[in-house]
N, C-alpha and C positions, 0 to 999 in steps of 0.2 A: 269596593269596586262593584258597580252596577251590573257588570257582566257575569261575575261569579257569585255575587251576593254576599261577599265577605267584607268585614271591617278590618282593614289592615293598617299597620304602622309603616308609612312610606309607600313606595310604588308596588303595584300588583306584579308579582313575578310571572304570572301567566299572561296577562293582557297588556303589561307595560305601563308607562307613565301616561298621565293625562295630557291633552293638548292645551297648553296655556295660552289664553287670550289676554294680551296686555292692554291696559287702559291707554287712551290717547294722551300723549304728552301735552300739557297745557303750558304755553309760554309764560314766563314770569311777568310781573307787573312792569318791570323796567323795559323788557323787550316789547311788550304790547304798546308802550307809549312812543316807540320809535316812529318819527314822521315817515311818510311813504317814500320820500325822495332820499332817505338815508338807509344805509344797510350796515349790518355788523359782519365783520370778518374775523376769523380766527388767525391771529398772527403767530402764536406760539402755543405749544402744548407742553405743559410742565408735569412734573411728577404728581401722581395722584389724579391724573386726568384733568388738571386745572388748565382752563383755557384763558389765554391772554387775548382779549378782544380789542378791536379798534372800530371807530365809526367812520364810514366812508360816504362820500356824496355819490348819488346815482345820476344827478343832473347838475347843471350850473346853479349855484346858490349865490345870490347877489350880495354885494357888500352892504353892511348895516342891517343884516337880517338878525333878529333877536330870537333867542331860544330861552325858554324857562317859564317859571322859576325852577331851580334845581330842587328836587324833592329828596329830603333826607330827614333823619331823626335828630332833633336837637339834643346834644349831649355835652356834658362838661369834660368827658374823656373820649378820646378817639379809640374805638374798639376794632375798627377795620382799617388797617394802614396798607397802602399799595404805593410803592415808590414810583410807579408809572402814572399815577393820578394826582391831581391837585388836592392839597389839603384845604378845605374850605371852612371858614368861620363866619358867623354873623353876630351883629350886635342887637340884642333883644332885651327890652326892659332894663337897660343899664348893664346887662351881663353879656359876656362873650362866650358863644357856644359853637361847638363843632357841628357841621352838617354831616352826620355819620350815616353811612349806608352799609350796615352789616350784611345784608343780602339783597338779592334782586327784587324781592317782594316788598322792600321798604323804600325803594327809590324809583327814579324814572331813568330814561335812556341816557341822560347826561352823565350818569355815573360811569359810563363806559368810555367817555372822551379822555384821551391820554394827554399828558402835559407836553408842551412844546419844549424841546431841548435847546432851541436857538431861535433867532429872529426869523430866519428864512422859512422854517416849517410851521410857524405859528399862523393859524387861520382864525382863531377866536380869542376874544378877550373876556375875562371874568370880572364881574364887578358886583357890588352890593347896592341894592335899592329897596328902601322901605323894609328892611329886615329880610330880604330875599336875595338870592344870587342868580344872576342871569349871564348867559353867554351871548356875545354879539360878534358877527363876522367882521373882520377888519380889512378884508379884501375879497374879491370874487373867488369862489371855490369851484374848481373844475371837476367834472365827473372823475371818479376813481381816485380822488384825492382824500387823504385822511384828515378829519377834523382834529386839530390839536389846539390846546388852550394854554394861556398864561394870564397872570393877574394884570388888571389895569393899574395905572400908576398909583392912584390913590388907594386902591385895594391892596396893592403890594406893600404900601406903608403900613396899612392896617394889619397885614399878615406878616410884617417884618421880613419881607422878601425883596429881592432886587427886581426892578422893573425892566420889561422888555418893550421896546418901541418898534412899531411897524413903520417902515418907510412909506410915506404917502405918495400916491401917484399924482403929483402936482408940481408946480414950479416953486412951491414954498420951500424955503431952506430947511433941511432936516434938523431935528432937535439935536442939541449937543450930546455927545456920547455920555451915557450914564456909567458911572463908576461901578464896575461889577465886583461882586464879592469873590474872594479867592476860591478856587475849586476845592470842594470837600474840606472846609476848615473846621467843621463841627464834628466831634467824635462822641459816639454814645459810650459812656463809661460802663454800661451793663453788658453790651455785646460786641463793642468795637466797630460798629457800622459807622460810616462817614456820611455827612449830608452837606449840601451846598449852602443851606441857610439855617439859622437858629430856629426858625418857625418849624421847619421840617424835623429837626432834631427833637424839638419839644413835643411835637405830635407823635413822633416815633416812640419816645420814652413812655408814652401813655400805655403802650401795649405790654410793657413789662409789669409784672406783678409787684415788684418792689423798685420803682424808678428812683434813680439817684438824682 
């Protein structure tokens, strides 16, 4: 303590604790890459102060707007699984790799985009091009609307997932309905969790130390 000139273990009982000045919080790499017309919103706060985030438009985003490429670490195993996000894989040098984002300093803002649960809420389509994954808007996105993504038809086949088609705003006859997989047909034998597609189950099993 500089006031009484003593070296103490802990706080000085006479003069009290020091006034702590905290460093400025630096946003993660992923948050810094967010385009100026997009914003992150906290949708849910889970145990351990874990935030569930969503990406929302601050202005109108035109149809056929491309975002990307998705930034992640190439990995043969998925170390970070979130049921609200798409599982992404790419084909590189003849091998199939996961685009893994274990933390916000390893990816870009696209890691926060949640998957679309149905055709109506889908605003983005994910696809692979030259070993990279891009998201493209499939319809105009209004302000305060959340960006949600699903696989393009060809990419869905690559990911062994069902395809979701967006109804085009034209006079062209809509595509015939695609046979959807039954709800939650795949069950993890390690923990009992259920998944809509085999690809999601396969990715989920990678988080188990001893996958079956």
